[in-house]
C-alpha positions as CSV (number, residue, x, y, z in Angstrom):
1,M,21.0,21.8,-159.4
2,L,24.6,22.3,-158.1
3,R,24.9,18.5,-157.6
4,E,23.7,17.9,-161.1
5,I,26.1,20.5,-162.6
6,V,29.1,18.9,-160.7
7,A,28.2,15.4,-161.8
8,R,27.8,16.5,-165.5
9,R,31.1,18.4,-165.6
10,F,33.1,15.9,-163.6
11,P,32.0,12.4,-164.2
12,Y,35.0,11.1,-162.3
13,I,36.0,12.6,-159.0
14,F,39.1,11.2,-157.2
15,V,39.9,12.4,-153.7
16,D,43.6,11.9,-152.7
17,E,44.5,11.7,-149.0
18,S,40.9,11.1,-148.2
19,Q,41.6,10.2,-144.6
20,D,42.6,13.9,-143.9
21,T,39.7,15.4,-146.0
22,Q,37.1,17.2,-144.0
23,P,34.0,15.1,-143.3
24,V,31.7,17.7,-144.8
25,V,33.5,17.4,-148.1
26,I,33.3,13.6,-148.0
27,E,29.5,13.8,-147.2
28,A,28.9,16.2,-150.0
29,L,30.5,13.9,-152.5
30,R,28.7,10.8,-151.1
31,Q,25.4,12.6,-151.5
32,I,26.2,13.5,-155.2
33,A,27.2,9.9,-155.9
34,G,24.0,8.7,-154.3
35,E,21.8,10.5,-156.8
36,Q,23.9,11.3,-159.8
37,P,25.6,9.0,-162.5
38,L,29.2,9.6,-161.6
39,C,32.2,7.7,-160.2
40,V,33.7,8.8,-156.9
41,G,37.0,7.3,-155.6
42,F,38.5,7.9,-152.2
43,F,42.2,7.2,-152.0
44,G,43.6,7.2,-148.5
45,D,45.1,5.3,-145.6
46,P,43.3,5.6,-142.2
47,M,46.6,4.9,-140.5
48,Q,47.9,8.1,-141.9
49,K,45.2,10.3,-140.4
50,I,47.3,12.8,-138.5
51,Y,45.1,15.9,-138.5
52,G,42.2,16.4,-136.2
53,H,39.7,17.5,-138.8
54,G,40.1,14.4,-141.1
55,A,37.4,12.0,-141.9
56,G,39.6,8.9,-141.3
57,A,38.2,5.6,-142.6
58,I,35.2,6.1,-145.0
59,E,32.3,3.8,-144.7
60,P,31.3,2.5,-148.2
61,L,27.8,3.1,-149.5
62,P,25.8,0.1,-150.7
63,G,27.2,-1.1,-154.0
64,W,30.5,0.6,-153.5
65,A,33.7,-1.5,-153.9
66,E,36.4,-1.4,-151.2
67,I,39.9,-2.0,-152.7
68,T,42.7,-2.8,-150.3
69,K,46.3,-2.3,-151.4
70,P,48.7,-4.2,-149.1
71,E,51.8,-3.7,-151.2
72,N,54.4,-1.3,-149.9
73,F,56.9,-0.2,-152.6
74,R,58.9,2.2,-150.4
75,C,60.3,0.6,-147.3
76,P,63.1,-2.0,-147.0
77,T,62.1,-5.3,-145.4
78,S,63.6,-4.4,-142.0
79,V,61.5,-1.2,-141.8
80,L,58.5,-3.0,-143.2
81,S,58.5,-5.3,-140.2
82,V,58.4,-2.3,-137.9
83,V,55.6,-0.5,-139.7
84,N,53.6,-3.8,-139.7
85,A,54.1,-4.1,-136.0
86,V,53.0,-0.5,-135.4
87,R,50.0,-1.0,-137.6
88,A,48.9,-4.3,-135.9
89,A,47.1,-2.5,-133.1
90,G,45.5,-0.1,-135.6
91,D,43.7,-1.7,-138.5
92,G,45.8,-4.8,-138.6
93,L,46.7,-4.5,-142.3
94,V,49.9,-6.4,-143.1
95,Q,51.9,-4.8,-145.8
96,T,53.8,-7.0,-148.3
97,R,56.6,-6.8,-150.8
98,G,58.8,-3.8,-149.7
99,R,61.3,-1.9,-151.7
100,T,63.3,-3.8,-154.3
101,V,66.2,-3.1,-156.6
102,T,67.2,-4.7,-159.9
103,V,70.6,-6.5,-159.9
104,D,71.8,-8.3,-163.0
105,G,68.2,-8.3,-164.3
106,Q,66.8,-9.8,-161.1
107,E,64.6,-8.0,-158.6
108,Q,66.0,-8.2,-155.1
109,P,64.6,-6.9,-151.8
110,V,66.3,-4.1,-150.0
111,V,67.0,-5.1,-146.4
112,G,68.0,-1.7,-144.9
113,T,68.6,-1.2,-141.2
114,V,66.6,-0.3,-138.1
115,N,68.3,1.1,-135.0
116,V,66.7,2.3,-131.7
117,F,68.6,4.5,-129.2
118,I,67.2,5.1,-125.8
119,L,69.0,8.0,-124.2
120,P,68.7,10.2,-121.1
121,S,66.7,13.4,-121.5
122,D,69.4,15.7,-120.1
123,D,71.1,18.8,-121.4
124,H,73.2,16.9,-124.0
125,R,70.4,16.0,-126.4
126,T,71.8,17.9,-129.4
127,A,75.3,16.5,-128.9
128,R,73.9,13.0,-128.6
129,L,71.9,13.3,-131.8
130,G,75.2,14.2,-133.5
131,A,76.8,11.2,-131.9
132,V,74.0,8.9,-133.1
133,R,74.4,10.2,-136.7
134,A,78.1,9.6,-136.5
135,W,77.5,6.1,-135.2
136,L,75.0,5.3,-138.0
137,A,77.5,6.6,-140.6
138,A,80.2,4.3,-139.2
139,Q,78.0,1.3,-138.8
140,T,76.3,1.5,-142.2
141,G,79.4,2.8,-144.1
142,D,77.3,5.8,-145.2
143,D,78.8,9.2,-144.6
144,L,75.6,10.9,-145.7
145,W,74.1,10.2,-142.3
146,T,76.1,13.2,-141.1
147,S,75.2,15.5,-144.0
148,D,73.3,18.7,-143.3
149,M,72.7,19.4,-146.9
150,R,69.4,18.7,-148.7
151,D,70.9,16.3,-151.3
152,G,72.1,14.2,-148.4
153,D,68.6,12.8,-148.2
154,V,68.6,12.7,-144.4
155,R,65.6,13.8,-142.3
156,L,65.6,14.3,-138.5
157,L,61.9,14.3,-137.6
158,V,60.9,16.2,-134.5
159,L,57.4,16.6,-133.1
160,V,57.2,20.4,-133.0
161,H,59.0,23.3,-134.7
162,R,60.5,24.5,-131.4
163,M,62.7,21.3,-131.2
164,A,64.2,22.2,-134.6
165,A,64.6,25.9,-133.7
166,R,66.7,25.0,-130.6
167,R,69.0,22.8,-132.7
168,L,69.3,25.1,-135.7
169,G,69.8,28.4,-133.7
170,F,66.6,30.4,-133.9
171,A,65.1,29.4,-130.5
172,A,64.7,33.0,-129.3
173,L,63.0,34.0,-132.6
174,Y,60.6,31.1,-132.4
175,S,59.8,31.9,-128.7
176,A,59.3,35.6,-129.5
177,L,56.7,35.0,-132.2
178,N,55.1,31.8,-130.7
179,D,54.8,32.0,-127.0
180,R,51.5,33.5,-125.9
181,A,51.3,35.0,-129.4
182,P,48.2,35.5,-131.5
183,Q,47.6,32.8,-134.0
184,S,48.4,35.1,-136.9
185,L,52.0,35.2,-135.7
186,S,52.5,31.7,-134.4
187,E,51.1,30.0,-137.4
188,G,53.3,32.0,-139.8
189,I,56.7,31.0,-138.3
190,A,57.1,27.7,-140.1
191,D,56.7,29.2,-143.6
192,G,57.9,32.8,-142.9
193,S,54.4,34.3,-143.6
194,A,54.1,36.0,-140.2
195,W,54.1,39.7,-140.9
196,P,57.2,40.6,-138.9
197,L,59.2,38.0,-140.8
198,R,58.0,38.9,-144.3
199,P,60.5,41.7,-145.1
200,F,63.4,39.5,-144.1
201,V,62.1,36.4,-145.9
202,Q,60.9,38.1,-149.0
203,Q,63.3,41.0,-149.5
204,L,66.2,41.7,-147.1
205,L,67.8,38.3,-146.8
206,P,67.4,37.6,-150.5
207,L,69.0,41.0,-151.2
208,I,72.1,40.0,-149.2
209,V,72.2,36.5,-150.9
210,A,72.1,38.3,-154.3
211,S,74.7,40.8,-153.2
212,R,77.1,38.1,-152.1
213,A,76.6,36.4,-155.5
214,N,76.9,39.8,-157.3
215,D,73.5,39.1,-158.8
216,Q,72.6,42.6,-159.9
217,F,69.5,41.5,-161.8
218,T,67.9,40.1,-158.6
219,I,69.0,43.1,-156.6
220,I,67.4,45.6,-158.9
221,S,64.3,43.5,-159.3
222,I,63.8,43.5,-155.5
223,L,64.5,47.2,-155.2
224,R,62.2,48.2,-158.1
225,A,59.3,46.2,-156.5
226,N,59.9,47.3,-152.9
227,S,62.0,50.5,-152.5
228,P,60.1,53.8,-152.1
229,C,63.2,55.5,-153.5
230,L,62.5,54.0,-157.0
231,E,58.8,54.9,-157.2
232,P,58.2,56.7,-160.5
233,E,56.8,59.8,-158.7
234,R,60.0,60.0,-156.5
235,L,62.3,59.7,-159.5
236,R,60.5,62.2,-161.7
237,G,62.8,65.2,-162.4
238,Q,65.9,63.8,-160.7
239,A,68.9,61.9,-161.8
240,V,68.7,58.2,-161.2
241,A,72.4,57.5,-160.7
242,P,72.7,59.2,-157.2
243,V,69.6,57.3,-156.0
244,L,71.1,54.0,-157.1
245,A,74.4,54.8,-155.5
246,A,72.7,55.6,-152.2
247,L,70.8,52.3,-152.4
248,Q,74.0,50.4,-153.1
249,Q,75.6,52.0,-150.1
250,A,72.5,51.0,-148.0
251,I,72.8,47.4,-149.2
252,E,76.5,47.3,-148.2
253,Q,75.6,48.6,-144.7
254,L,72.8,46.0,-144.5
255,A,75.3,43.3,-145.5
256,A,77.5,44.4,-142.6
257,L,74.6,44.2,-140.2
258,L,73.7,40.8,-141.4
259,A,77.2,39.4,-141.6
260,D,78.2,36.2,-139.9
261,G,79.0,36.9,-136.3
262,S,77.3,40.2,-136.3
263,V,76.0,41.4,-132.9
264,A,73.2,43.5,-134.5
265,T,69.6,42.9,-133.6
266,V,66.6,42.7,-135.8
267,R,65.7,46.2,-134.5
268,D,69.0,47.6,-135.8
269,V,68.3,46.2,-139.2
270,L,64.8,47.6,-139.4
271,R,65.9,51.0,-138.3
272,H,68.6,51.0,-141.0
273,V,66.0,49.9,-143.6
274,Q,63.6,52.6,-142.4
275,S,66.2,55.4,-142.5
276,T,67.5,54.5,-146.0
277,E,64.1,53.5,-147.4
278,L,65.7,50.4,-148.8
279,V,62.4,48.7,-148.8
280,A,58.9,49.8,-147.6
281,L,58.1,48.4,-144.2
282,D,54.8,47.4,-142.8
283,D,53.2,50.3,-140.9
284,R,52.9,48.1,-137.8
285,F,56.7,48.4,-137.3
286,A,56.4,52.2,-136.7
287,A,55.5,52.0,-133.1
288,H,58.4,49.6,-132.4
289,L,61.0,51.7,-134.1
290,M,60.5,54.9,-132.2
291,D,63.2,56.0,-129.7
292,D,60.9,55.2,-126.8
293,P,58.4,52.5,-128.0
294,V,55.1,52.5,-126.2
295,D,52.8,49.5,-126.3
296,D,49.9,50.6,-128.6
297,G,47.7,47.8,-127.5
298,S,47.9,45.9,-130.8
299,A,47.7,42.1,-130.8
300,G,51.1,40.6,-130.3
301,F,52.9,43.9,-129.5
302,G,55.0,42.2,-126.9
303,N,55.8,39.3,-129.2
304,V,57.0,41.7,-131.9
305,A,59.1,43.7,-129.4
306,A,60.8,40.5,-128.3
307,F,61.4,39.5,-131.9
308,L,63.1,42.9,-132.5
309,E,65.6,42.1,-129.8
310,C,66.8,38.8,-131.4
311,N,70.2,38.6,-132.9
312,V,70.3,38.7,-136.7
313,G,72.0,35.3,-136.9
314,E,68.6,33.8,-135.9
315,L,67.1,35.1,-139.2
316,W,69.6,33.1,-141.2
317,A,69.0,30.0,-139.1
318,H,65.2,30.4,-139.6
319,R,65.7,30.9,-143.4
320,R,67.6,27.6,-143.6
321,Y,64.7,25.8,-141.9
322,I,61.9,27.2,-144.0
323,L,63.9,26.7,-147.2
324,E,64.4,23.1,-146.1
325,E,68.2,23.5,-146.3
326,S,68.5,21.7,-143.0
327,P,67.9,18.0,-142.2
328,F,65.1,18.9,-139.7
329,A,61.4,18.4,-140.4
330,T,58.3,17.8,-138.3
331,H,56.5,14.5,-137.8
332,H,53.4,16.1,-139.5
333,G,55.3,17.8,-142.2
334,V,56.8,14.8,-143.9
335,K,53.6,12.9,-144.7
336,G,53.7,11.9,-148.3
337,A,57.5,12.3,-148.6
338,Q,60.2,9.7,-148.5
339,F,63.9,9.7,-147.7
340,E,66.8,7.3,-147.8
341,R,67.7,8.0,-144.2
342,V,65.2,8.8,-141.5
343,L,65.9,9.6,-137.8
344,V,62.8,9.9,-135.7
345,V,63.2,11.9,-132.4
346,L,60.8,11.0,-129.6
347,D,61.0,13.5,-126.7
348,D,57.7,14.1,-124.9
349,E,59.4,16.5,-122.3
350,E,60.9,18.8,-124.9
351,A,57.9,18.6,-127.3
352,S,55.4,19.4,-124.5
353,Y,52.4,18.5,-126.8
354,N,49.5,16.9,-125.0
355,Q,47.8,15.6,-128.1
356,Y,50.6,13.0,-128.5
357,S,52.6,11.0,-126.0
358,Y,55.2,8.5,-127.1
359,G,55.6,7.6,-123.4
360,K,52.0,6.5,-123.1
361,Y,52.0,4.8,-126.5
362,L,55.2,2.8,-125.8
363,G,54.1,2.0,-122.3
364,Y,56.6,3.8,-119.9
365,T,54.2,6.7,-119.0
366,P,50.9,5.9,-117.2
367,L,47.6,6.8,-118.9
368,S,45.5,9.5,-117.3
369,D,41.9,8.8,-116.2
370,T,40.7,10.6,-119.3
371,D,42.9,8.3,-121.5
372,E,41.6,5.2,-119.7
373,A,38.0,6.4,-120.2
374,N,38.6,7.1,-123.9
375,V,40.1,3.6,-124.5
376,A,37.4,1.8,-122.5
377,E,34.6,3.6,-124.4
378,G,36.2,3.1,-127.8
379,R,36.8,6.9,-128.4
380,E,39.9,8.2,-130.1
381,S,42.7,8.4,-127.6
382,V,46.2,9.7,-127.3
383,L,47.3,6.1,-128.1
384,D,45.5,6.2,-131.4
385,R,46.8,9.6,-132.4
386,T,50.4,8.8,-131.4
387,R,50.4,5.4,-133.1
388,R,49.3,6.9,-136.4
389,L,51.9,9.7,-136.2
390,F,54.6,7.2,-135.4
391,Y,53.5,5.0,-138.3
392,V,53.8,7.9,-140.7
393,C,57.3,8.8,-139.4
394,C,58.7,5.2,-139.6
395,S,57.2,4.5,-143.0
396,R,59.1,7.5,-144.7
397,A,62.3,5.4,-144.7
398,E,63.5,4.0,-148.0
399,K,66.7,2.5,-146.7
400,D,67.6,3.2,-143.0
401,L,65.5,4.0,-140.0
402,A,66.7,5.2,-136.7
403,V,64.6,6.0,-133.6
404,V,66.1,8.1,-130.8
405,L,64.0,8.2,-127.6
406,F,64.9,10.6,-124.9
407,A,63.5,9.5,-121.5
408,A,64.0,10.5,-117.8
409,D,64.2,6.9,-116.8
410,V,66.2,5.1,-119.5
411,A,65.9,1.7,-117.9
412,A,62.1,1.8,-117.5
413,A,61.7,3.2,-121.1
414,R,63.9,0.5,-122.5
415,T,62.0,-2.3,-120.7
416,A,58.7,-0.9,-122.0
417,V,59.8,-0.5,-125.6
418,V,61.3,-4.0,-125.7
419,E,58.0,-5.4,-124.4
420,A,56.1,-3.5,-127.0
421,R,57.7,-5.8,-129.6
422,L,57.8,-3.2,-132.3
423,F,61.6,-3.5,-133.0
424,P,63.9,-6.5,-133.1
425,N,65.9,-7.0,-129.9
426,A,69.2,-6.6,-131.7
427,S,68.3,-3.0,-132.8
428,F,68.5,-1.5,-129.3
429,H,71.4,0.7,-128.2
430,G,72.2,3.0,-125.3
431,V,74.4,6.0,-124.5
432,E,77.4,3.7,-123.7
433,Q,77.6,2.7,-127.3
434,L,78.0,6.3,-128.5
435,G,81.4,6.8,-126.9
């Protein structure tokens, strides 16, 4: 009955990003289509399957039509050559056309650029990324390569959030809420939804932003919604002006705690908020804000304790990241997006993520016995997963693509990557070219 109701109400069902749709959803729709008069269309690209739960390629039922779209309208011709080379060992689809622009009424292809930097994986990674961006700006005549603003349309793609945290200045905050942390904390760092972060993301930092802009409307809106001092029961029978004056003073003190260069910790801020009742805090903070905190056995107690010892500057750095006000993004997070300038950072050592290995994919790190067995038996391997993720990263570029590979053995890595024949020989550069 449910299948009949669905078919009658929705005679056309289109599933976008079908390669990342869960197999049970795909099977349910196939079953409805097999017995009900409706049209089901799956729109997807198996080479962009980058989540473990996805269905990947969908086998057509008898009578179904399979429509292949080889045209690529995003990438310049130089980048199109790279993504076709990456794709060759996947499904072999050769994409055509590429991005064009109209000049004097004529459509012309955009050539773009591709550059590959193979650099040592030492303690100078961040500085060398800056040098690469400066080199790209000089070579392409495009100063936006060095922009850290959103409208610069630059994205530096890293495999894991920790890599961005180190470069943006919230490494301690990330480690505190991620390392050996319960899933409820670690999964909420990237969007600020982890409960210890919420008062800062939703109320305290926005209060200071509004205060700096003298935006009284936003200030009072936040306070009305979140301050116990402004609850109707508390205000009944007393003058409002002194209450508002006290809250204003509390905001000024908060602004000092959260000022640039402040040595205050997250704990200092929370104790101030608790004592002034600026906003209501989660009850779970209570055990941490006592004079002598004692582990109450709650999940992640140690993680929250470490978070409270972080400098307040890390809160602002984290805010920049989650509001996408920095050029950093993750390899997974940019699927479906596109940018004029894309720099893909490959660093297996720093990423420390065993589901992917650019060293194994590009040929300078040996495969494990498990990898060899998976490849020999036709099962999905680390090579398949990494190839698809790399394809997604490279195919985001609308004009210029740069790949920065950090390796312990630069010479061996360069030899392997050249032999992989993914990039033109003229595109390779080393540390000596960065000055």
